[in-house]
N, C-alpha and C positions, 0 to 999 in steps of 0.2 A: 452707303449706297444700296445695300441689299434690302433695307427697310423702306426706302422711298416709294417703290411701286405699291406696297401694301398700304402705306399711309395715303397715297393719292387715291387709291381705289376706295378706301373708306370714306374719304372726303366726297368723292363722286356719288357715293350712295346717299350721303346726307343731302347733297345738292338735289338728287332725284326726289328725295322725300319732302324737303322743306323749301325749295327755291323756285318752284314753278307751279302752274295750275294746268289741269288737263281735263279732257272730256272722254267718256267712253264712246267708242265708234264701232259700229257693226260692219264687218267685212265678210263677204262670202268667199270661201276658199274651197276649190274643188279637190277631191281626193280620188286617187286611182284605186278602183276596186271597192268603193264604199260610197255612201250617200254624202251629200254636201254638208260640211261642218261649218257652223257659224261662229266666227271669232268675234270677240268684243274689243279687239285692239288692232291697231295698224302697226306693222313692223316697217322699219325704214327700208329694209331690203325688198319687201313686198311693195312698198310705196313707190319704188323705182318703176315697177311694171305698171303699165297704163290700162291693163285689162286682165281678166282671169287667165289662169295658166292654160286651160284648154282652148282659149280664144286667141292665143298668141301665135304668131307665125314662126314657131320654133319647135324643134323636137324636144319633148320634155316628158317627164314622168313624175308623179307625186305619190308618196307613200304615207298613209295615215297612221294614227296611233294604234288601231286594231291590228294592222299588218305589221307594224313595228314589234308589237308584243308577240304576234304569232311566229315571226321569224327570229325572235330574240335579238333584235338589232340594237346595239348599244354604241357602235362606233361607225365612223364613216366607211370603213372597209366592208361593213356588212351590206352596203348598197351594191357592191360589186356583184355582178352576175344577174341581179334582178333587172338592172338597167342595161339595155342592149349596147354593145360595143364599149362598155366601161369595165375596166379590169384594174383592181387594186390588190396585188398579191400580198400575202402575209409571209414575211421572211425577215431575218435579221433581228430587229428590235422595233419598238414603236418609233424610233427615229427614222427608219427606212420606210417612209410613206410614199412609195412610188405609185404614180397614177398613169394609166394609159387609156386613151380614148380615141377611137377612129384612127389608129396608127400613130398618134402623137404621144409623146411622153419621154421622160428621162429619169434615171435612177437617183440623181443627186441634184442639189441646188434648186433651180427654179421649177415650180410645178406647172403642169399644163392646164389644171383646173383650179378655180378659186373655191374657197370654203367660207361661208358666212354662218355664224351661230348667233341667233338672237341679235341680228344687225351688226355683229362684229366681224369684220373681215380678218381671218387668221392669216397673218403676214408671213409666217415661216412654215414651209412644208414639213419641216422636221417636227412641228407641233400639231400636225393634222390628226394623228392617231391618239385619241383619248376617248374614254367612255363617257356616255351621257345617259342619265335616267330621265324618265318622263318626257320622252320625245313626242311632240304633238304632230309634227309633220316634217317630211323631207321632200324637197323639190330638187330634181336634177335636170338642168337645162344643158342640152348638148349643142355643140357648135359654138363658134366664137361669140362671147358675150362682152367683148372688149369695149364696145361703145359705152355701155352703162357701168361695167365693173372694172374695166381697165386692165392693167398688167396681169400677166399670168392667168388669163381666163380664155385663152385661144381655143381650148378644147371644151369649155363650158364652165358652169358654176353649180355648186351644191349649196342650197340654203336649208338650214336646219332650224326649226322653231321648237322651243320647249313649252311645256304647259304653263299657262298663266293663272295667277290667283284670281283673275277676273272670270275665268272660265270654270274654275273648280275650287271649291273650298272643302277642306277636309284633310285627312291623313292617308297617305299611300305608303304601303310597305311591300318589300320584295325580298324573297330569300330563294337561293338557287344552289343546287349541288350537282356536280357532274364528274365524269371520269377524269382521272389525273389529279384527284383531290382538288378539283376546281370549284370554287364557290364565290358567290357574291351576295351582298345584302345592301339594301337601301331603305331609307325612311325619309319621307318628304311631308312637310306640313304646309298647307295653303290656307290663308285666312284673310278676310276682309276686315279692315279697321274702319268701321262706319261704311258708308256707301261709296266712298271715293278712293280709298287707299287699300291696296292689297299687297301682301307679301308672301313669299314662299321661301322655304329653306330646305335644301336637299343635302343629305349626307349619304355617301356611297363608299363601299370598300369591296375590293375583289382580290382573290388570291388563287394561284394555281401552282402546283408542283411541276407542271410541264409534262412533255411527252418524249423528249429526246435526251439520251444519256451520253455523256462523254466517256468513251471507253478507256481513256487514259487515267481519269480520276475515279471512274465508277459512279459519278454523281450526275443527276439530271441538271441540265444547264439552261433550259428555257423557262425557269420559274419566274414568277412575278408577284409583286404586291403593289396594289394601287389604292389610293384613297383620295376622295375629293369632297368638297363642299361647294354649294352653289346657292347664292342669295339673290333673289329677284324681287324687285319693287316696281309696282305700277301705281300711278296716282292720277285721278281724274276729278279735280275739284271744280273745274270750270267748263264752259261749253265748248271752247274752241282750241284748247291747248292740252297736250298730253306729255308726260315725262315717264319714261321707263328706264330702269337700270338693272343690269345683270352683272354680278360679280362671281368669279369662280376661282378656286384654288385647287390644283391637282398635284399630287405627289406620286411618282411612279418609280419603283425600284425593280429591275428585272435582270436576269442573266442574258439569255438570248444568243444569237449568232450560232445556231446549231448547224454549221456547215460541214457536210460529210465529204470526204475524199471520194472522187469518182472512181479512183483506182481500187481502193480497199472497201468502199461502202461504209466506212466507219467515221464517226465524229471523234477525233482524237487530237487534242491540243493540250499543251502543258502549262500555258499561262492563262491568266484570268481574262474572261470576257464579261462585260456587263454594260448596262445603260441605266443611268439615273437622271430623272428630270423632275424639276419643280417648276410649275407654270402658274402664273397669275394673269387673269384677264378681267377687264372691266369695260362694259359698254354702256354709254349713256345716250338715249334717244329722246329727242324733243320734237314734237310735231304741233304746228299751228294749222288748223283747217279753216279756210274761208269758204265763201259761197262758190266762187269760181277759181280761186287760187289757193294752193296749200304750200307750206314750206316745212321741211323737215331737216333735222341735223342729227348726225350720228358721230359720236366721239368715242374713241377707244384707247385703252392703255393695255399693252401686252408685255409680259416679262417672262423670260426663260432663263433658268439656271440648270445646265445639264452637263453630264460627264459620260463620254463614250470611251471605254477602255477595251482594247482588242489585243488578242494574240494574233497579230496581223498576218502571220504565215499560216495559221490554222493547222499546224503540224505539231507532233510531239517532239519538236526540236527547238533549239534556241536561236531562232532567226531574228525577229524583231517584234516589238510591241508598240502600240500607239495609245496615247492618252490625250483625248481632245476635250478640254474644258471650255465652256462658253457661258457668257452672260450677255443677254440681249434685251434691250428695251426698245419698244416701238410705240409710236403715237400716230393715230390716224384721225382725220376729220373729213366728213362728207356732208356737204350742204346741198339740198335738192329743193327745187321749186317746180311745181307743175300746175297747169290750169286747163280749163275747158272753155271753148268758144263754139257752141253748136256742135257740128260734126268734126271739129278740129281740136285735138289735144296736143299739148306740148309739155316738155320736161327739160329742165336745164340744171346742171350741177357743177360744183367745184369740189375737187378732192385733193387732199394733201396728206403726205405721210413723212415721218422721220423715223429712222431706225439706226440704232448704234449697237455694235457688237464688239465685245472683247473676247479674244480666244487665245488659248495656248494649245499647241499640238505637237509635243515632243515625240519623236520616234527613237526608241532605244534599240540600237544594234547590239546583238549578242553574239556569242562565240560562233555558232553555226552560220549566222548571217555574215559575220566578218570573214570566216574561212571560205564560204562558198560563193558569196556575192562580190567580195573584194580581193582577198588574198589569193584565191585560186586563180583568178584572171591575171593578177600581178605576177605570180610565180611562173605561170605558163609563158609569159612574155620574157622573163629574165631568170631562167633556172639556175644560172651560175651565181646569182646573188639573191637567194630567196629571202623573203621578208617574214617577220613575225610581228604580230600586233602587240603593242605594249600593254594594253588593258584587255580585260575579258569582255568589256562592253563600253560603248560610248553613246552619247546622246546627240541627235540632230534636233536642236531646239528651235522652234518657230513660235513667234508671238505676233498677234495681229490686232489691229483696231480697224473696224470697217463701218464708218458712218455712211449712210445713204439717205437720200431724200428725193421726193418727187411731188409734182403738182400736175393736175389735169383739169381741163374744162370740157364739158360734154353737153350735147343737146340731142333731143329726139322729138320728132314730130309725127303725129298720126292723123291721117285724114281719111274719113269715111265718105264714100260717094256711092250711094245705093248699096249693092252687095259687095262692092270693092273696098279694100282698105290698103292704104299706102303708108308704110313706115319708113322714115329716113332719119338716120342719126349720124353724128360725127363726134369724135373725141380727139383732143390734142393732149398728148401725154409726154411729159418731160421728166427725166430721172437722171440723177447724178450719183455715182457710187465711187467711193474712195477706199483704197486699201493701203494702210500703213503697216509695214512689217519690219520685224527684227528677227534675223535668224543667225544661228551660231552653232559651230561644232569645233571642238578642240580635242585632238587625240594624236596618235603618232604610231610609227612602226620602226622596227630595227631591221637592218639588212645584214646578211651574213655572206661571207665569201667561201666558196667551195674550194677546198685545198686538194692538191694532187692525190693525197691518200684517202680522199673521200670524206674527211671531216670538214667541219665548218668553223670559221673564225669570225668573230664579231667585226663588222665592217664600218657601219655608221648608224647614227640615230637620226630619224626623220620626223620632226614634229609637224603636225598638220593642223592648221587653223583656217577655217573657211567661214563665210557668212558676211553679214552686213545688214544694212537697213535701207529702206527706200519707201517711196510713195508712188502709187499708181492711181490714176483717175480716169474714169470713162463717163461720158454723158450720152444719153440717148433721147431723141425726140421722135415721136411717132404720131402720124395722123391716121386715125382708125375710123373709117366710114362703114356704114351698114345701110342696106336698102332692101326692102321686101315688099312684095305685092301679094295680097291675099284676096280670095273670093269666097264669100260665104254662100253655101249651097242653099238655094231658096226654100226648098222643101224640108230642110233639116236645120233647125235653129242653132244647134250646137256644133255644126260641122263646117269645115273650111278646107280649101286647098291653098297652097302658098308656094312662092319661090323667093329665094333670098340670095344675096351676095354680101359678104362681109370680110373684113380684114382682121386677122388675129395677130397677137404680139406677145412674146415671152421675153422678159428682160435678159440682158447679158450680165456678165459679172466676172468674178475671180474665183478660181478653184484653189483654195488654200491647201488642200491635201497634196498638191504637187510640190510644195516647198521642200519636203523631205527628199523627194526625188532630185530636185535641183541641187540640194546640199550634197547628196550622195554623188552626183555626177561631178560636182566641183572637187570633192575629195579625190575621186578617181582621176580627174584631170591633173591634179597636182602630182599624182603618181604616174602620170604619162600614159593613161589608159583611155581617155576619152576627151572630147572637147566640152567645155562648159556650155550650159544652156542659157539662153536669154530669158530672164524671168518673165518679162511682159509677154513674150511670145508663147510660153508654155502655160502660164497661169490665166491669161485673159481669154474670154470667149465672147462672141458677138451675140446680139439679140437674134431670136428666131422669129420669122414672120411668115404669115400664110394668107392665102386668099381661099375662102370657103364658098363653094357654090352648092346650093341645096334646094331641092323641091320636096314637098311633103304634104300630108293630109291628116286631118283629124275628122273622123266620121263617127257620129253617134246614131246608132240604128235601134229601132224598136223601143223608143223612149228609154234609152239607157240600158236595155237588156244586153246589147252588144256594142262595144266600142273598139274602134280600130285607129291605130296611130302608126303612120309609116313615113319614112324619109329616105331619100337617096342623096348622096353627097359626092363631091369631088374637091379635094384639097391640094392646092399647089403650094408647097412649103419651101422656103428658102432658108439656108443656113440652119437647118434643124440641128438642135443640140443633142449630141450623143455622148454617153459615158463610155470611155474605153480605157484599157490598161496599156500603158506604153510597152513596147516590145522588149523582151528580154527579162532579166532578173531585176525588177524594180519594186519600189515600195509604194507607189502612188497610183491614184486614178485620175485621169484627166478628162475634162470636158472639151469636146471638139465640135466643130460645125460642119455638117455634111453639106455638100454643094447645093443639092436640090432633091426633093423627094415628092412623090405623088402618092396620094391616098384616096381611094374611092371605095364606096360600099353602100350598104343599105341597112335599114333598121325597121323592124315590125314589132308592134306591141298589140296584144288582143286582150280584152276583158269581157267576160260573159257571165251573166247570172240567169240562166234559162229557167230555173225553178227556185222557189223559196228555199233558202238555206244552202244552195249550191253556188259556188263561185269558182270560176276558172280564169287563170292568168297565164299568158304565154308571151315571151319576147325572144327575139332573135336578132343578132347583129352580125354583119359580115363586113370585113375590111380587107382590102388588098393594098398594103402599103409597101412601096418599093423605092429603091434609090433610083432617081433619074440620072444623077451625076454625083459620084462620091469615090474618091481615091485617097488612100492613106499614104501615098508615096511608094507603096510596095505593091498593093493589089488594087484593081479596079472593081468596085462592087456594083456598078450600074446594072439595074435589073434585078438585084437581089432584094429579098424581103427585109424590112426593118426589124431589128431584133427586139425582143421583149414584149412587143404588142401582139396580142392574139388575133388570129384570122377570124375566129368565130366565138361568139358568146351565146349561150342558150339558157332560157329559164322556162320551166313549165311547172305551174302550181295549181293545185285543186284542193278545195276544202268543202266539207259538208257539215252543217249544223243540225243536230236533232234537238227539238224542244222536249225535255223530259217532264216538264210541268206546264200548266197553262201559262200563256205569255205574261200575265200579270204577276206570276210568281217568279219569273225570270230564272229558270234553271235549264241549262243546255249542255250538250256534249258535242264537241267539234273534232272531226277527224281531218287531218291535212297531210298532204304529201307534196314534195317538190323535187325537181331534178334540175341541177345546174351543170352546165357544160362550158368548157373553155378549151381553145386550141385551134389550130396548131400554133405553137410559140417557138420561134427561132431564137437561139441563144447567142448567135454571133453574126457579124456582118457577112461572113462567107456562107452562111446558112448550112454549115456542116453538122450542127448539133441542134436538136429540137425536142420539144415536149409535144407528143401527139395529142390530139383532141381527147379529152376525158370528161366523164360525168360523175357527179356526186349526188347521192340519193339522201334525202332528208324526210322526216315524218314527225308528226306530233299528234297527241290526243289531249284535249283540254276539257275539263269539267268546270263550268262557270255558273256561279250563283250571283245574285245581285251585287254583293259586296266582296266576293272573293273568287279566286280561280286557282286550279291546280293543273299544271301542264306537264306531261311526260313527253320528252323530245329526244330525237336522235339525229346526228349528222354523219355524213359519209358512212352510211350503214353497211355498205358492201366492203368497207375498208380498202377503198381504191388507193393504190400507190401512185403518186404523181409528184412532180417537182415544181416548186414555185420560184426557184432562182438557180442560176448557173453562172459561174465566172471562172476565170483562169488567173491565178496569181503566182508569181515566181515559177512559172511554167508548170504549175499543178492545177488541175481542174477540180472544182468543188460544186456541190449542189446542196440545196435545202429541200428536204422532203416536205410534202404537205402533211397536215395533221392527220393522224389515224382516226378511226371511228370514235365517236363520242356520243354519250347519252347522259341524260340528267333529268332532274325534276325542278320545276319553277313554281313557286307559290306567290300569289299576289293578294293583298288585302287592301280594299279601298273603303275608308270610312267617310262617306260623302255627307258633310254637314248640311249641304244645301237641301238634301232629301229628307232630313230629319225634321 
């Protein structure tokens, strides 16, 4: 079974090379902070959009290749901060890819934003965090994109495009070294085979010793080694058909989870923590372009094999550990057709997916956990017959199979009448998710009778066996409409104002991490200390739904010298999904649904190039997200701020390029500085703990010649101390600190064969 995904992806690549005919197609793509770049291919994700990014009635930002290199962006998390109201904190490991935007988001399970890489929709949020080289363009669309992109895009969608061999032929090399013995290297080859077929092959490796040390062992714990290969094929042998294929293999091995006790300020745990992941992805895109009608298809295969092992108490004590192993296979298919009839444009599509997950997640209770979480409570209740556990440890074993599937049909119409433009869309989305589980625990304890002289005599042996198997199933059907009205300013060709209303949707599901909690409670119930939990009630959570109301403007002034992008929004969210820790001494995290939340705010982005060589960027996002109605049965949190989503995001960037030689000799020196700000962030529903607003200063200087460049860079240059995560487990509070100051050097060499 482990070799099947690799075999299938290889076959898909051969299909892309030898089973279809295609044509080169020119598409103009706007960039934020740079001139327009002309692409020679059409991506299916871009194919869904019926006009340019700047001309769409949506809050959006695009980052081009030059800015990607200037800010050393290699992963989706690097977009955080540049995009207003988007926050992707770095904590835990690459598995913890939490996303918050406009007050929406959750730490586990379903994401609030979608991610597409070269037409492939990444189905599992746990696989969002991986490095990419040769990124050509990043688009971030904010606000619900559910009509076109479906489930889990109620906060927006991120589209990443990598460099195509039709755009560039040659060899690209990268080498970087920075603080923490952090280094990365990449080599990429791009070549045309004749005039119609192009291929690229990228190899990438990165390593870091990390920045945080476990005081218990004396070793650094956030070390990582990652390697990847990416093979991209494009073929254009005929006039109206095109086929592209992108295959990638990524292997990541890291320590991670540098959680420090808030009481001591130290990271100190005695059991191993690590995360390991192997991921395979392949996407096949086929496009037929007619005179008035075009049809595209995007097919993907995704495979994850990962292992998360935690010292789950994060203490130098033997409480409990978790090992979660998972193998997941996902298939997606998206077929889109669109056409033009005068001032009317239409788009229709059919999307389907199937995902199957196998997982084992045993929790091992150890001596301190047994004594403090179980025996201590038992012996307080019955001191005359104290108990002793028969074993030093026991396992709460849980195994799962989770097949899920979904299908959706969608349509969007755009009508232009003079300077007005009306967009109307609708999507019908159906999903079924099934959880098949087997859980088991077998252990026991002995009781002793207290004698009159104070000694103890053996009384009885009490074997404990809990567990069972079952099957849970949930189905969700959602109708997701969108309507917008835009007005193009007559005297400004590239400017518009718009208003929109749209519905967002995030799928429901099952929280497997709660099964250890259920088994623990069943054990304690047999000992007469608690009532057993209903599995369906504790494990299941409902879909999250929202209505988004937005007004905005894109304004291009002085022939592109100054650009302004602004939006104001109000989001009415029902059943918002929140990650909480059950009260008391427990082992799990549970997903719950808040009754109702409101989120309102605004976003502003500015770009200016007042003189040659000088570029200025600025963006600011403000969100006030509060509970309208939410009670956990103990406290009422109405009016409180939503946890983990920041109130403000800020980015200010400036760069200036000096030409050291005449333009034809292409040698320049570029100085750049940037300031990123985030906060306030409330860490709990009661708003008793928070991370105040903080800023991080970055700078770089780059010497660039025609085919090479050397860049000196620094991040968090003031060594600002801040927290990226806070949680309470087993009545102990923990935080993860943000990375300290970093500095490094990056060298790039581009051997452009097209220029030779």
